[in-house]
N, CA, C and O atoms as a Tinker XYZ file with bonds, in Angstrom:
   504  protein
     1  N     82.908000  101.434000  171.571000    73     2
     2  CA    84.018000  101.750000  170.705000    64     1     3
     3  C     84.566000  100.460000  170.084000    63     2     4     5
     4  O     84.663000   99.425000  170.745000    81     3
     5  N     84.912000  100.548000  168.833000    73     3     6
     6  CA    85.359000   99.389000  168.077000    64     5     7
     7  C     86.885000   99.284000  168.128000    63     6     8     9
     8  O     87.584000  100.175000  167.644000    81     7
     9  N     87.408000   98.192000  168.716000    73     7    10
    10  CA    88.848000   97.928000  168.772000    64     9    11
    11  C     89.048000   96.469000  168.355000    63    10    12    13
    12  O     89.117000   95.588000  169.212000    81    11
    13  N     89.144000   96.202000  167.032000    73    11    14
    14  CA    89.263000   94.813000  166.568000    64    13    15
    15  C     90.464000   94.084000  167.177000    63    14    16    17
    16  O     91.574000   94.614000  167.209000    81    15
    17  N     90.223000   92.866000  167.656000    73    15    18
    18  CA    91.249000   92.080000  168.343000    64    17    19
    19  C     92.377000   91.643000  167.410000    63    18    20    21
    20  O     93.495000   91.422000  167.876000    81    19
    21  N     92.119000   91.513000  166.118000    73    19    22
    22  CA    93.137000   90.988000  165.203000    64    21    23
    23  C     94.159000   92.043000  164.754000    63    22    24    25
    24  O     95.136000   91.713000  164.081000    81    23
    25  N     93.936000   93.296000  165.124000    73    23    26
    26  CA    94.839000   94.371000  164.715000    64    25    27
    27  C     95.852000   94.679000  165.808000    63    26    28    29
    28  O     95.689000   94.269000  166.957000    81    27
    29  N     96.910000   95.412000  165.430000    73    27    30
    30  CA    97.892000   95.933000  166.374000    64    29    31
    31  C     97.744000   97.451000  166.388000    63    30    32    33
    32  O     97.256000   98.039000  165.423000    81    31
    33  N     98.167000   98.087000  167.488000    73    31    34
    34  CA    97.916000   99.506000  167.687000    64    33    35
    35  C     99.167000  100.246000  168.165000    63    34    36    37
    36  O     99.994000   99.695000  168.892000    81    35
    37  N     99.285000  101.512000  167.738000    73    35    38
    38  CA   100.389000  102.348000  168.188000    64    37    39
    39  C     99.892000  103.310000  169.266000    63    38    40    41
    40  O     98.691000  103.539000  169.403000    81    39
    41  N    100.832000  103.867000  170.026000    73    39    42
    42  CA   100.476000  104.845000  171.056000    64    41    43
    43  C     99.893000  106.106000  170.431000    63    42    44    45
    44  O     99.210000  106.875000  171.106000    81    43
    45  N    100.161000  106.323000  169.134000    73    43    46
    46  CA    99.669000  107.501000  168.421000    64    45    47
    47  C     98.323000  107.259000  167.733000    63    46    48    49
    48  O     97.873000  108.082000  166.936000    81    47
    49  N     97.681000  106.125000  168.045000    73    47    50
    50  CA    96.323000  105.815000  167.592000    64    49    51
    51  C     96.237000  105.375000  166.122000    63    50    52    53
    52  O     95.209000  105.567000  165.473000    81    51
    53  N     97.321000  104.787000  165.607000    73    51    54
    54  CA    97.244000  104.131000  164.305000    64    53    55
    55  C     97.035000  102.638000  164.544000    63    54    56    57
    56  O     97.475000  102.086000  165.552000    81    55
    57  N     96.354000  101.999000  163.595000    73    55    58
    58  CA    96.193000  100.542000  163.650000    64    57    59
    59  C     96.972000   99.928000  162.495000    63    58    60    61
    60  O     97.244000  100.585000  161.490000    81    59
    61  N     97.330000   98.644000  162.659000    73    59    62
    62  CA    98.098000   97.907000  161.657000    64    61    63
    63  C     97.450000   96.542000  161.452000    63    62    64    65
    64  O     97.175000   95.818000  162.408000    81    63
    65  N     97.212000   96.206000  160.180000    73    63    66
    66  CA    96.734000   94.866000  159.814000    64    65    67
    67  C     97.770000   94.265000  158.865000    63    66    68    69
    68  O     98.029000   94.825000  157.800000    81    67
    69  N     98.363000   93.136000  159.240000    73    67    70
    70  CA    99.391000   92.498000  158.421000    64    69    71
    71  C     98.727000   91.605000  157.384000    63    70    72    73
    72  O     97.879000   90.771000  157.701000    81    71
    73  N     99.141000   91.807000  156.123000    73    71    74
    74  CA    98.660000   90.993000  154.998000    64    73    75
    75  C     99.895000   90.523000  154.229000    63    74    76    77
    76  O    100.331000   91.176000  153.281000    81    75
    77  N    100.457000   89.374000  154.650000    73    75    78
    78  CA   101.688000   88.881000  154.033000    64    77    79
    79  C    102.859000   89.746000  154.462000    63    78    80    81
    80  O    103.130000   89.881000  155.655000    81    79
    81  N    103.570000   90.346000  153.476000    73    79    82
    82  CA   104.704000   91.214000  153.820000    64    81    83
    83  C    104.329000   92.690000  153.726000    63    82    84    85
    84  O    105.193000   93.565000  153.665000    81    83
    85  N    103.015000   92.947000  153.715000    73    83    86
    86  CA   102.505000   94.318000  153.652000    64    85    87
    87  C    101.647000   94.574000  154.886000    63    86    88    89
    88  O    100.917000   93.697000  155.346000    81    87
    89  N    101.748000   95.783000  155.406000    73    87    90
    90  CA   100.909000   96.187000  156.538000    64    89    91
    91  C     99.982000   97.307000  156.074000    63    90    92    93
    92  O    100.428000   98.294000  155.489000    81    91
    93  N     98.698000   97.142000  156.340000    73    91    94
    94  CA    97.710000   98.184000  156.067000    64    93    95
    95  C     97.616000   99.031000  157.335000    63    94    96    97
    96  O     97.547000   98.499000  158.443000    81    95
    97  N     97.613000  100.361000  157.161000    73    95    98
    98  CA    97.635000  101.267000  158.305000    64    97    99
    99  C     96.502000  102.280000  158.189000    63    98   100   101
   100  O     96.197000  102.766000  157.099000    81    99
   101  N     95.885000  102.591000  159.319000    73    99   102
   102  CA    94.875000  103.641000  159.377000    64   101   103
   103  C     94.843000  104.212000  160.782000    63   102   104   105
   104  O     95.671000  103.857000  161.621000    81   103
   105  N     93.895000  105.087000  161.040000    73   103   106
   106  CA    93.735000  105.590000  162.409000    64   105   107
   107  C     92.567000  104.858000  163.062000    63   106   108   109
   108  O     91.649000  104.388000  162.391000    81   107
   109  N     92.627000  104.777000  164.371000    73   107   110
   110  CA    91.637000  103.996000  165.110000    64   109   111
   111  C     90.278000  104.697000  165.173000    63   110   112   113
   112  O     90.149000  105.895000  164.919000    81   111
   113  N     89.290000  103.906000  165.517000    73   111   114
   114  CA    87.941000  104.426000  165.721000    64   113   115
   115  C     87.956000  105.487000  166.827000    63   114   116   117
   116  O     87.264000  106.501000  166.732000    81   115
   117  N     88.745000  105.245000  167.866000    73   115   118
   118  CA    88.888000  106.225000  168.951000    64   117   119
   119  C     89.430000  107.551000  168.400000    63   118   120   121
   120  O     88.905000  108.619000  168.715000    81   119
   121  N     90.489000  107.474000  167.571000    73   119   122
   122  CA    91.114000  108.686000  167.027000    64   121   123
   123  C     90.149000  109.467000  166.148000    63   122   124   125
   124  O     90.043000  110.686000  166.278000    81   123
   125  N     89.445000  108.782000  165.257000    73   123   126
   126  CA    88.520000  109.513000  164.384000    64   125   127
   127  C     87.397000  110.132000  165.197000    63   126   128   129
   128  O     86.904000  111.208000  164.857000    81   127
   129  N     86.989000  109.465000  166.267000    73   127   130
   130  CA    85.953000  110.017000  167.134000    64   129   131
   131  C     86.413000  111.269000  167.869000    63   130   132   133
   132  O     85.651000  112.220000  168.046000    81   131
   133  N     87.686000  111.252000  168.296000    73   131   134
   134  CA    88.259000  112.414000  168.974000    64   133   135
   135  C     88.423000  113.588000  168.018000    63   134   136   137
   136  O     88.222000  114.740000  168.402000    81   135
   137  N     88.788000  113.295000  166.772000    73   135   138
   138  CA    88.990000  114.351000  165.777000    64   137   139
   139  C     87.678000  114.991000  165.341000    63   138   140   141
   140  O     87.618000  116.197000  165.098000    81   139
   141  N     86.633000  114.182000  165.244000    73   139   142
   142  CA    85.355000  114.680000  164.726000    64   141   143
   143  C     85.303000  114.512000  163.219000    63   142   144   145
   144  O     85.995000  113.658000  162.665000    81   143
   145  N     84.496000  115.311000  162.558000    73   143   146
   146  CA    84.274000  115.158000  161.116000    64   145   147
   147  C     85.548000  115.465000  160.334000    63   146   148   149
   148  O     86.037000  116.595000  160.333000    81   147
   149  N     86.073000  114.444000  159.675000    73   147   150
   150  CA    87.302000  114.590000  158.895000    64   149   151
   151  C     86.956000  115.167000  157.530000    63   150   152   153
   152  O     86.092000  114.647000  156.825000    81   151
   153  N     87.647000  116.257000  157.164000    73   151   154
   154  CA    87.342000  116.964000  155.921000    64   153   155
   155  C     88.464000  116.869000  154.893000    63   154   156   157
   156  O     88.257000  117.203000  153.727000    81   155
   157  N     89.662000  116.415000  155.311000    73   155   158
   158  CA    90.775000  116.332000  154.368000    64   157   159
   159  C     91.831000  115.368000  154.908000    63   158   160   161
   160  O     92.166000  115.398000  156.093000    81   159
   161  N     92.349000  114.515000  154.025000    73   159   162
   162  CA    93.447000  113.614000  154.369000    64   161   163
   163  C     94.590000  113.934000  153.414000    63   162   164   165
   164  O     94.413000  113.896000  152.196000    81   163
   165  N     95.760000  114.248000  153.963000    73   163   166
   166  CA    96.917000  114.642000  153.167000    64   165   167
   167  C     98.044000  113.629000  153.368000    63   166   168   169
   168  O     98.722000  113.635000  154.395000    81   167
   169  N     98.233000  112.764000  152.376000    73   167   170
   170  CA    99.318000  111.779000  152.411000    64   169   171
   171  C     99.972000  111.783000  151.033000    63   170   172   173
   172  O     99.320000  111.489000  150.031000    81   171
   173  N    101.257000  112.117000  150.985000    73   171   174
   174  CA   101.933000  112.144000  149.683000    64   173   175
   175  C    103.284000  111.432000  149.734000    63   174   176   177
   176  O    104.217000  111.808000  149.023000    81   175
   177  N    103.383000  110.408000  150.573000    73   175   178
   178  CA   104.649000  109.700000  150.744000    64   177   179
   179  C    104.738000  108.402000  149.948000    63   178   180   181
   180  O    105.618000  107.589000  150.231000    81   179
   181  N    103.880000  108.174000  148.981000    73   179   182
   182  CA   103.941000  106.915000  148.233000    64   181   183
   183  C    105.323000  106.760000  147.608000    63   182   184   185
   184  O    105.851000  107.685000  146.989000    81   183
   185  N    105.902000  105.560000  147.784000    73   183   186
   186  CA   107.223000  105.272000  147.244000    64   185   187
   187  C    108.356000  105.621000  148.189000    63   186   188   189
   188  O    109.503000  105.253000  147.936000    81   187
   189  N    108.060000  106.319000  149.268000    73   187   190
   190  CA   109.101000  106.703000  150.231000    64   189   191
   191  C    109.235000  105.644000  151.324000    63   190   192   193
   192  O    108.265000  104.985000  151.698000    81   191
   193  N    110.456000  105.499000  151.821000    73   191   194
   194  CA   110.718000  104.621000  152.956000    64   193   195
   195  C    110.856000  105.485000  154.196000    63   194   196   197
   196  O    111.658000  106.418000  154.234000    81   195
   197  N    110.066000  105.164000  155.204000    73   195   198
   198  CA   110.026000  105.958000  156.432000    64   197   199
   199  C    110.298000  105.073000  157.638000    63   198   200   201
   200  O    110.015000  103.875000  157.627000    81   199
   201  N    110.852000  105.685000  158.677000    73   199   202
   202  CA   111.090000  104.971000  159.930000    64   201   203
   203  C    109.840000  105.032000  160.806000    63   202   204   205
   204  O    108.976000  105.890000  160.625000    81   203
   205  N    109.765000  104.119000  161.743000    73   203   206
   206  CA   108.680000  104.137000  162.721000    64   205   207
   207  C    108.667000  105.493000  163.424000    63   206   208   209
   208  O    109.716000  106.044000  163.758000    81   207
   209  N    107.482000  106.010000  163.640000    73   207   210
   210  CA   107.202000  107.271000  164.324000    64   209   211
   211  C    107.475000  108.510000  163.474000    63   210   212   213
   212  O    107.320000  109.630000  163.961000    81   211
   213  N    107.884000  108.332000  162.196000    73   211   214
   214  CA   107.988000  109.489000  161.299000    64   213   215
   215  C    106.597000  109.884000  160.837000    63   214   216   217
   216  O    105.710000  109.037000  160.729000    81   215
   217  N    106.405000  111.163000  160.565000    73   215   218
   218  CA   105.121000  111.653000  160.065000    64   217   219
   219  C    104.959000  111.217000  158.606000    63   218   220   221
   220  O    105.855000  111.417000  157.786000    81   219
   221  N    103.797000  110.616000  158.294000    73   219   222
   222  CA   103.553000  110.222000  156.898000    64   221   223
   223  C    102.400000  110.992000  156.272000    63   222   224   225
   224  O    102.041000  110.729000  155.125000    81   223
   225  N    101.822000  111.922000  156.989000    73   223   226
   226  CA   100.727000  112.718000  156.450000    64   225   227
   227  C     99.976000  113.392000  157.582000    63   226   228   229
   228  O    100.431000  113.435000  158.725000    81   227
   229  N     98.803000  113.918000  157.226000    73   227   230
   230  CA    97.981000  114.562000  158.246000    64   229   231
   231  C     96.506000  114.370000  157.926000    63   230   232   233
   232  O     96.113000  114.094000  156.793000    81   231
   233  N     95.720000  114.527000  158.965000    73   231   234
   234  CA    94.269000  114.448000  158.855000    64   233   235
   235  C     93.716000  115.769000  159.359000    63   234   236   237
   236  O     94.064000  116.224000  160.449000    81   235
   237  N     92.850000  116.384000  158.556000    73   235   238
   238  CA    92.237000  117.640000  158.961000    64   237   239
   239  C     90.772000  117.403000  159.274000    63   238   240   241
   240  O     90.016000  116.874000  158.459000    81   239
   241  N     90.398000  117.806000  160.461000    73   239   242
   242  CA    88.997000  117.746000  160.867000    64   241   243
   243  C     88.480000  119.182000  160.928000    63   242   244   245
   244  O     89.235000  120.129000  160.706000    81   243
   245  N     87.209000  119.337000  161.224000    73   243   246
   246  CA    86.604000  120.664000  161.232000    64   245   247
   247  C     87.349000  121.611000  162.170000    63   246   248   249
   248  O     87.525000  122.787000  161.850000    81   247
   249  N     87.792000  121.104000  163.332000    73   247   250
   250  CA    88.381000  121.981000  164.339000    64   249   251
   251  C     89.884000  121.842000  164.518000    63   250   252   253
   252  O     90.480000  122.642000  165.240000    81   251
   253  N     90.527000  120.852000  163.887000    73   251   254
   254  CA    91.939000  120.606000  164.169000    64   253   255
   255  C     92.625000  119.866000  163.026000    63   254   256   257
   256  O     91.965000  119.294000  162.159000    81   255
   257  N     93.944000  119.884000  163.034000    73   255   258
   258  CA    94.757000  119.092000  162.116000    64   257   259
   259  C     95.657000  118.206000  162.967000    63   258   260   261
   260  O     96.232000  118.670000  163.952000    81   259
   261  N     95.783000  116.939000  162.598000    73   259   262
   262  CA    96.579000  115.999000  163.364000    64   261   263
   263  C     97.537000  115.267000  162.442000    63   262   264   265
   264  O     97.147000  114.805000  161.370000    81   263
   265  N     98.803000  115.162000  162.866000    73   263   266
   266  CA    99.780000  114.400000  162.088000    64   265   267
   267  C     99.496000  112.912000  162.196000    63   266   268   269
   268  O     98.930000  112.436000  163.181000    81   267
   269  N     99.906000  112.183000  161.150000    73   267   270
   270  CA    99.835000  110.731000  161.124000    64   269   271
   271  C    101.259000  110.202000  161.284000    63   270   272   273
   272  O    102.172000  110.668000  160.602000    81   271
   273  N    101.453000  109.242000  162.173000    73   271   274
   274  CA   102.779000  108.709000  162.455000    64   273   275
   275  C    102.886000  107.255000  162.016000    63   274   276   277
   276  O    101.983000  106.455000  162.260000    81   275
   277  N    104.005000  106.919000  161.361000    73   275   278
   278  CA   104.246000  105.542000  160.940000    64   277   279
   279  C    104.341000  104.646000  162.169000    63   278   280   281
   280  O    105.157000  104.908000  163.053000    81   279
   281  N    103.532000  103.603000  162.245000    73   279   282
   282  CA   103.630000  102.705000  163.399000    64   281   283
   283  C    104.831000  101.758000  163.301000    63   282   284   285
   284  O    105.342000  101.290000  164.318000    81   283
   285  N    105.280000  101.478000  162.069000    73   283   286
   286  CA   106.431000  100.606000  161.825000    64   285   287
   287  C    107.206000  101.156000  160.635000    63   286   288   289
   288  O    106.671000  101.931000  159.842000    81   287
   289  N    108.457000  100.757000  160.513000    73   287   290
   290  CA   109.294000  101.209000  159.403000    64   289   291
   291  C    108.942000  100.459000  158.125000    63   290   292   293
   292  O    108.551000   99.292000  158.158000    81   291
   293  N    109.090000  101.154000  156.999000    73   291   294
   294  CA   108.879000  100.487000  155.724000    64   293   295
   295  C    108.622000  101.456000  154.594000    63   294   296   297
   296  O    108.607000  102.673000  154.781000    81   295
   297  N    108.418000  100.888000  153.414000    73   295   298
   298  CA   108.149000  101.682000  152.216000    64   297   299
   299  C    106.650000  101.797000  151.992000    63   298   300   301
   300  O    105.929000  100.800000  152.015000    81   299
   301  N    106.192000  103.015000  151.778000    73   299   302
   302  CA   104.781000  103.240000  151.480000    64   301   303
   303  C    104.554000  102.791000  150.028000    63   302   304   305
   304  O    105.023000  103.434000  149.090000    81   303
   305  N    103.830000  101.682000  149.862000    73   303   306
   306  CA   103.619000  101.130000  148.523000    64   305   307
   307  C    102.271000  101.521000  147.927000    63   306   308   309
   308  O    102.065000  101.397000  146.719000    81   307
   309  N    101.356000  101.991000  148.768000    73   307   310
   310  CA   100.046000  102.423000  148.266000    64   309   311
   311  C     99.419000  103.400000  149.245000    63   310   312   313
   312  O     99.500000  103.236000  150.462000    81   311
   313  N     98.790000  104.423000  148.675000    73   311   314
   314  CA    98.025000  105.388000  149.455000    64   313   315
   315  C     96.561000  105.225000  149.052000    63   314   316   317
   316  O     96.262000  105.031000  147.874000    81   315
   317  N     95.659000  105.302000  150.008000    73   315   318
   318  CA    94.231000  105.178000  149.718000    64   317   319
   319  C     93.762000  106.445000  149.002000    63   318   320   321
   320  O     93.400000  107.434000  149.640000    81   319
   321  N     93.774000  106.400000  147.669000    73   319   322
   322  CA    93.415000  107.564000  146.859000    64   321   323
   323  C     91.953000  107.963000  147.047000    63   322   324   325
   324  O     91.592000  109.119000  146.824000    81   323
   325  N     91.111000  107.013000  147.456000    73   323   326
   326  CA    89.695000  107.296000  147.647000    64   325   327
   327  C     89.427000  108.334000  148.723000    63   326   328   329
   328  O     88.370000  108.965000  148.736000    81   327
   329  N     90.395000  108.511000  149.635000    73   327   330
   330  CA    90.199000  109.477000  150.715000    64   329   331
   331  C     90.327000  110.915000  150.234000    63   330   332   333
   332  O     89.874000  111.836000  150.914000    81   331
   333  N     90.941000  111.123000  149.064000    73   331   334
   334  CA    91.059000  112.480000  148.525000    64   333   335
   335  C     89.676000  113.068000  148.260000    63   334   336   337
   336  O     89.423000  114.237000  148.553000    81   335
   337  N     88.784000  112.249000  147.704000    73   335   338
   338  CA    87.432000  112.709000  147.395000    64   337   339
   339  C     86.436000  112.446000  148.516000    63   338   340   341
   340  O     85.427000  113.141000  148.631000    81   339
   341  N     86.717000  111.443000  149.341000    73   339   342
   342  CA    85.783000  111.069000  150.400000    64   341   343
   343  C     86.512000  110.854000  151.730000    63   342   344   345
   344  O     86.573000  109.727000  152.221000    81   343
   345  N     87.063000  111.916000  152.314000    73   343   346
   346  CA    87.782000  111.756000  153.588000    64   345   347
   347  C     86.879000  111.261000  154.722000    63   346   348   349
   348  O     87.357000  110.716000  155.717000    81   347
   349  N     85.586000  111.458000  154.558000    73   347   350
   350  CA    84.642000  111.023000  155.600000    64   349   351
   351  C     84.612000  109.502000  155.756000    63   350   352   353
   352  O     84.062000  108.996000  156.734000    81   351
   353  N     85.200000  108.760000  154.799000    73   351   354
   354  CA    85.284000  107.299000  154.939000    64   353   355
   355  C     86.042000  106.918000  156.207000    63   354   356   357
   356  O     85.787000  105.864000  156.790000    81   355
   357  N     86.973000  107.771000  156.636000    73   355   358
   358  CA    87.728000  107.501000  157.861000    64   357   359
   359  C     86.772000  107.503000  159.052000    63   358   360   361
   360  O     86.904000  106.669000  159.948000    81   359
   361  N     85.812000  108.427000  159.076000    73   359   362
   362  CA    84.820000  108.469000  160.150000    64   361   363
   363  C     83.859000  107.288000  160.059000    63   362   364   365
   364  O     83.507000  106.684000  161.073000    81   363
   365  N     83.439000  106.966000  158.843000    73   363   366
   366  CA    82.406000  105.950000  158.658000    64   365   367
   367  C     82.938000  104.523000  158.794000    63   366   368   369
   368  O     82.220000  103.641000  159.263000    81   367
   369  N     84.194000  104.287000  158.385000    73   367   370
   370  CA    84.725000  102.921000  158.343000    64   369   371
   371  C     86.235000  102.955000  158.587000    63   370   372   373
   372  O     87.019000  102.655000  157.687000    81   371
   373  N     86.636000  103.320000  159.801000    73   371   374
   374  CA    88.054000  103.524000  160.121000    64   373   375
   375  C     88.917000  102.294000  159.835000    63   374   376   377
   376  O     90.082000  102.430000  159.463000    81   375
   377  N     88.350000  101.087000  160.009000    73   375   378
   378  CA    89.138000   99.863000  159.848000    64   377   379
   379  C     88.930000   99.202000  158.482000    63   378   380   381
   380  O     89.521000   98.159000  158.205000    81   379
   381  N     88.105000   99.793000  157.639000    73   379   382
   382  CA    87.835000   99.226000  156.321000    64   381   383
   383  C     88.217000  100.202000  155.229000    63   382   384   385
   384  O     89.399000  100.383000  154.935000    81   383
   385  N     87.204000  100.842000  154.619000    73   383   386
   386  CA    87.457000  101.760000  153.511000    64   385   387
   387  C     88.220000  103.017000  153.931000    63   386   388   389
   388  O     88.682000  103.772000  153.076000    81   387
   389  N     88.355000  103.245000  155.231000    73   387   390
   390  CA    89.071000  104.417000  155.720000    64   389   391
   391  C     90.560000  104.196000  155.958000    63   390   392   393
   392  O     91.225000  105.042000  156.556000    81   391
   393  N     91.095000  103.045000  155.485000    73   391   394
   394  CA    92.544000  102.807000  155.644000    64   393   395
   395  C     93.325000  103.926000  154.954000    63   394   396   397
   396  O     92.814000  104.572000  154.040000    81   395
   397  N     94.557000  104.149000  155.391000    73   395   398
   398  CA    95.359000  105.275000  154.888000    64   397   399
   399  C     96.454000  104.859000  153.905000    63   398   400   401
   400  O     96.502000  105.340000  152.773000    81   399
   401  N     97.344000  103.946000  154.358000    73   399   402
   402  CA    98.470000  103.528000  153.522000    64   401   403
   403  C     98.713000  102.033000  153.672000    63   402   404   405
   404  O     98.285000  101.398000  154.635000    81   403
   405  N     99.422000  101.495000  152.673000    73   403   406
   406  CA    99.944000  100.133000  152.755000    64   405   407
   407  C    101.461000  100.253000  152.729000    63   406   408   409
   408  O    102.030000  100.980000  151.915000    81   407
   409  N    102.101000   99.526000  153.635000    73   407   410
   410  CA   103.544000   99.605000  153.826000    64   409   411
   411  C    104.168000   98.235000  153.609000    63   410   412   413
   412  O    103.693000   97.237000  154.150000    81   411
   413  N    105.234000   98.188000  152.815000    73   411   414
   414  CA   106.054000   96.981000  152.758000    64   413   415
   415  C    107.043000   97.135000  153.905000    63   414   416   417
   416  O    108.025000   97.870000  153.802000    81   415
   417  N    106.767000   96.431000  155.001000    73   415   418
   418  CA   107.557000   96.662000  156.207000    64   417   419
   419  C    108.944000   96.041000  156.097000    63   418   420   421
   420  O    109.143000   95.018000  155.442000    81   419
   421  N    109.903000   96.700000  156.766000    73   419   422
   422  CA   111.297000   96.289000  156.665000    64   421   423
   423  C    111.742000   95.423000  157.841000    63   422   424   425
   424  O    112.749000   94.721000  157.742000    81   423
   425  N    111.001000   95.463000  158.959000    73   423   426
   426  CA   111.398000   94.709000  160.142000    64   425   427
   427  C    110.142000   94.193000  160.844000    63   426   428   429
   428  O    109.473000   94.926000  161.572000    81   427
   429  N    109.840000   92.916000  160.609000    73   427   430
   430  CA   108.614000   92.340000  161.166000    64   429   431
   431  C    108.591000   92.382000  162.693000    63   430   432   433
   432  O    107.514000   92.381000  163.289000    81   431
   433  N    109.754000   92.419000  163.333000    73   431   434
   434  CA   109.772000   92.425000  164.798000    64   433   435
   435  C    109.165000   93.704000  165.366000    63   434   436   437
   436  O    108.717000   93.718000  166.512000    81   435
   437  N    109.146000   94.788000  164.570000    73   435   438
   438  CA   108.524000   96.034000  165.043000    64   437   439
   439  C    107.031000   95.848000  165.299000    63   438   440   441
   440  O    106.455000   96.521000  166.154000    81   439
   441  N    106.415000   94.947000  164.569000    73   439   442
   442  CA   104.980000   94.697000  164.745000    64   441   443
   443  C    104.716000   94.155000  166.146000    63   442   444   445
   444  O    103.699000   94.468000  166.765000    81   443
   445  N    105.651000   93.335000  166.635000    73   443   446
   446  CA   105.504000   92.764000  167.974000    64   445   447
   447  C    105.580000   93.828000  169.072000    63   446   448   449
   448  O    105.106000   93.612000  170.188000    81   447
   449  N    106.178000   94.973000  168.748000    73   447   450
   450  CA   106.293000   96.053000  169.729000    64   449   451
   451  C    105.019000   96.887000  169.837000    63   450   452   453
   452  O    104.890000   97.708000  170.745000    81   451
   453  N    104.082000   96.682000  168.920000    73   451   454
   454  CA   102.822000   97.418000  168.955000    64   453   455
   455  C    101.887000   96.805000  169.993000    63   454   456   457
   456  O    102.103000   95.683000  170.451000    81   455
   457  N    100.864000   97.538000  170.353000    73   455   458
   458  CA    99.927000   97.084000  171.376000    64   457   459
   459  C     98.866000   96.142000  170.815000    63   458   460   461
   460  O     98.451000   96.261000  169.662000    81   459
   461  N     98.442000   95.208000  171.653000    73   459   462
   462  CA    97.284000   94.376000  171.337000    64   461   463
   463  C     96.026000   95.222000  171.549000    63   462   464   465
   464  O     96.103000   96.346000  172.047000    81   463
   465  N     94.888000   94.681000  171.173000    73   463   466
   466  CA    93.619000   95.392000  171.372000    64   465   467
   467  C     93.399000   95.693000  172.857000    63   466   468   469
   468  O     92.975000   96.795000  173.206000    81   467
   469  N     93.682000   94.724000  173.732000    73   467   470
   470  CA    93.491000   94.946000  175.170000    64   469   471
   471  C     94.445000   96.019000  175.691000    63   470   472   473
   472  O     94.051000   96.865000  176.494000    81   471
   473  N     95.694000   95.985000  175.237000    73   471   474
   474  CA    96.659000   97.000000  175.673000    64   473   475
   475  C     96.249000   98.382000  175.190000    63   474   476   477
   476  O     96.395000   99.370000  175.910000    81   475
   477  N     95.729000   98.447000  173.949000    73   475   478
   478  CA    95.300000   99.734000  173.409000    64   477   479
   479  C     94.089000  100.258000  174.189000    63   478   480   481
   480  O     93.989000  101.451000  174.473000    81   479
   481  N     93.186000   99.359000  174.523000    73   479   482
   482  CA    92.008000   99.763000  175.310000    64   481   483
   483  C     92.453000  100.372000  176.646000    63   482   484   485
   484  O     91.900000  101.379000  177.087000    81   483
   485  N     93.451000   99.757000  177.284000    73   483   486
   486  CA    93.995000  100.311000  178.529000    64   485   487
   487  C     94.655000  101.660000  178.270000    63   486   488   489
   488  O     94.527000  102.584000  179.073000    81   487
   489  N     95.361000  101.771000  177.146000    73   487   490
   490  CA    96.085000  103.004000  176.780000    64   489   491
   491  C     95.133000  104.205000  176.676000    63   490   492   493
   492  O     95.472000  105.312000  177.093000    81   491
   493  N     93.952000  103.976000  176.120000    73   491   494
   494  CA    92.996000  105.072000  175.938000    64   493   495
   495  C     92.030000  105.195000  177.129000    63   494   496   497
   496  O     91.116000  106.020000  177.122000    81   495
   497  N     92.250000  104.372000  178.130000    73   495   498
   498  CA    91.428000  104.477000  179.335000    64   497   499
   499  C     90.080000  103.821000  179.207000    63   498   500   501
   500  O     89.130000  104.183000  179.901000    81   499
   501  N     89.996000  102.827000  178.291000    73   499   502
   502  CA    88.716000  102.145000  178.049000    64   501   503
   503  C     88.486000  101.096000  179.000000    63   502   504
   504  O     87.456000  100.423000  178.940000    81   503
């Protein structure tokens, strides 16, 4: 299982990559594996400011639908529009082309509250 060391992780299986004052967010390789084949990604919060742990969309797989939770507070400045036509990118490249949103975060200290790769591995029983 792929758990990149440079990323931060939430208990809800989202990952965060900080790029300046923007955080790129997606779901982990573990999460996409648990969901199975992803057939639809529904995110329509672009331009909205959300608090940590608020729902920012959902992912639909063949057998289930799962909410997506904001790992940190901030304004959604970009949604990965490519997932509308190719939701399977989340399965194929969860940490690359399968990213979900970019957030202009409001409180950098929230990032420190997220799990490291080792902590996340322990969280999922790896």
